[in-house]
N, C-alpha and C positions, 0 to 999 in steps of 0.2 A: 703456535696455536696447536694443541693436540685434539684429534677428533676421535670419536669412538668408532668402532668398526661399522661399516655400512652407512656412514654419513659423508656428506661432501660439503664443501664450503668454498666460496670464490665469488667473484663479481657476477657470475652468470646464474646463480642460484641462491635460493633463500637460505639463510644460515640454519643448519641443523636438519635440512631435508634429507631424506634417505634416497639411496639409489632406487629402491622399488617405487617411491612416489614419483621420481623423475621418470621412470620407465613407464609408469601408468599414464602420466601427463602426456608422454610422447605418443603412446598408442592412441589416446583419444583425440589428439590433434594432428595425427599424420595423414595429410591428404593423399599420399601415395598409397597407403593402405585402403583408404576409402575408394580410390579409383580401382584398385585391384579387385574389391568386392563387387563393384558395378561390372567390371569386365568379365568377372567370373560368371555371373548371372547372364550376360550377353553371350559368353561362349557356350554355356549350357543350352541356350536357345538355338545357336547356330549348329551345335552337335546334334540336336534332335531334328533339325530340318534336313541334315545331311543323311541321317540314317534314322528315321522315325521308328520308335519302339525297340530298336536293337541295342543289346548291351553285350559286353565282353566280360566273362567271369573266369577268375583264376580258379583252376581245379585243386590247387593246393591249398590256398588261405580263403578263398571264397569272395575275394575282393571283386566288386563289380563296377564298371564305369561305361559311360555311353560309347558305342562303337563308332558313332559319327566323329569322334575325336581322332580316329585313325584312318578310316575309309568311308566310302559312300556306298549304301545298300538301299537304293531306291527301287521298289518293286521286286525285291529279292525274296526267295524262299529257300530254306534249307532245313535239314534234319540232321542234328548231331554234327554240326560243322565245328571243327577245331583248328585253332592255329598255334604254332609255337612262337612264344615271344616272352620277353622279361616282364614280370609283374612289377607294377608301379609301387605296390605295398610291401611285399615280402623280398623283391629283388631277385627271385629264382627265375630261371629260364625253364618254362614248363608249358604244358598244354593249357590253352584257354578255350573255353566254349563260347561260341557266338550264339546267343539266343534271342528270340523275339520275346519281349516283355508282354505280359497279359495286358489287355486294353482295360483302361481304368474306367469303371462304371460309376459316375457321380449322380 
């Protein structure tokens, strides 16, 4: 039996389904991915409790993430505080500014 490119056949899949269709089905039914999304939301809440309002920003690419992921800053105050670390996005070792986010007015 000869298959066209991008198709698969066998006892474990429907005849003629494509790899892309199988990948989409796996993504929709993957319980590990669903658990990871839940834990990511829980981690964001935990980071915010550890360092409420504080973010670390890469001075090269501008990527920001919560500072509570790396340290605790409860009752802290600073002006132009910087640390040297590797950026999660660009991968460079450079200066990162630790800044207090403006409070959100709802």
